N, C-alpha and C positions, 0 to 999 in steps of 0.2 A: 479658764471656766469663767463664765459673765453671770453673774448675780443679778436679777430682774424681772421683771413682769407683774400681774398682778395689781391690785390695787392697795395702796399705802392705808398703815393701820390708820384705823378712825381717831385717833389722837391727832393726825398728820392734815386733817380736815377742818376746815376755818370755815367760818364765813366773815367776807367783809365788810365793814361798817358802811352799812346804806345798798349792800349789796345782796341778795338773798341765794345767790348763786354759791355753791362752796367753792373752793380753789386748791390747793395744791400749797401748803406751808413753807416759807423758806426757813421754817427750822429745821435744826441738823438734829442727828441720832445725838444722843445724848450719848455721854463716854458710858453711862448706866445701861447702856443697854450690849447685854454681852454678845449676841450675834452681829454686831457690828466687825468684829474684828474675825470674825469667824468666816465669814464670807467677802474674799476680796474682789472688789469692780476692778476690771482691765478693759479699759477702753479701746476698741478693735480700728484698726488702723484702718483707713477707706481702701477699698479694693480687698483687703485679707479676707474676709469672709469668701472670696473666689476665687484664693490663689492657686486653688489645688480642683477646681471646678473639670469636672467630666460629665460628658452626654448621657444621659440616662439611660439604663438598658429598659424598654419600653415590651413588654409582652402583652398582647390581646387581652383585653379584660381583666389583668392578673395585676395585683398591686406592686408598683415600682419598690427598689429598698428604701424609699423614701414613703409610702403607703400612699402613693395618689396612682388613679387609675384612668387607663383610656381606653377605650370603646373605638373601633373603626379606624385602628393607626393609621393607616394607610395615608389616612385625610390629614394627619396632625403635621406642622410644619414648627421645629422647633428650636428657637436661635440660642446664642450663645452666652454662657453666663447668666441663663434663668434661674428662678429659684420658686418651685411650687411647692406650697404645703401641705402638709401630712393629710390624709380623707378627702381630698379634692376628686373631682371627677371630670371627664371629658368627653365627650360625646363628639368626633370630628368627622362623622359622617359625610356632612357638604363641606368638610375647610375649617381646621381651625390654626390661623397663624399667630404663633407665639414668637414676636421679635426679642432681640437682644436687651437683657438683662431686665425683662420684665419680673416684677413680684408679683405671687398670689399667692394670699393668705390660704391658713388650713381652712379645710370644710367648704371650699368654694364648687359652682359647681357651672361648666361653660358648657352651652347646648348649641349643636348648626342644623338640630332637628329636634322639633318640640310635640310631641303627640298630643299635647293636652286641647292645643290652638291648628294644629298642620302647619306651622309655620317652620320654614327652613332655610338654610342661608346661611353663609360663609362668617365666621366670627376672626374679628382679627383684633389683637394686642397690639399697640405700636410699640416701638424702642421706651425703653424706660418707664414703662406706666406700672401703675400699681395699683392692685385689686385687695381691696381689706377683708378678712374672713368672713366667713357665713356668705356672701355675693352669690350671685345669679346673673349669668350672663345670658342671654336669650340670641336665638338666629338671627345672625345679619344684621348684629353689632358691630361697630370699630370703636374700637377706645382708643383716643389719640396721642401721639408722642409725649412722654411725661406725665400724660391725666394720673388723676389720683381719683378712684375710687372708695367710701367711704365702708366699715363694714357695715354686713345685715341689708346691701343693697340690692335691689331688682332691676338691672341695665335691660331695658326693653329701647334703647334709641341710641345713637349714638353720640360721642362724648368728646368735643373738640379736645386738640392738643394743649396740655399744659390745665387743663379747667380742675377743680376740685368738684365732685359730685357725690350727693349721697342720696338715700333714703329709697323707700317702696310707694310707685316706680319712683328711678333714680331721676334728680332735678341739679341740676349744674349750678352751684352755689356762690361760685368763684372761677373768674376765667382767666 
């Protein structure tokens, strides 16, 4: 079992001299912290997460066993060893291609059609790209190979390979 996630206790947030931005301290858990021994941390070996990966069973409009939903599943092309987070939604009416080794955080939405502005178009997530939780990907967008989208981003334009992009609307901040 892996222990982690969430924010550290406030005692582990400090301000560095002359820098008002908080950062994580290099302090170690003290021996007086009883929870340290109760929650062992086990490092995952590279690739171990997907050792037993299989293609998920997808039923039209119904949650998978991982709790994500696809509408118009005939338009979905799902790559090998993909990881789609719980409570994500994919509308593949005009095509959604998710290449191999793509990771999509929880609560994301991917649309090949938008009823708000009448845009339509295929969405492509290239090999190895990662999409942060709660992000929204609009019709006609391609996210390049190994690109990273920050959490809570609104992706309404193509993102080049290897880029880091964040925001509403999304903006490339590192290429």
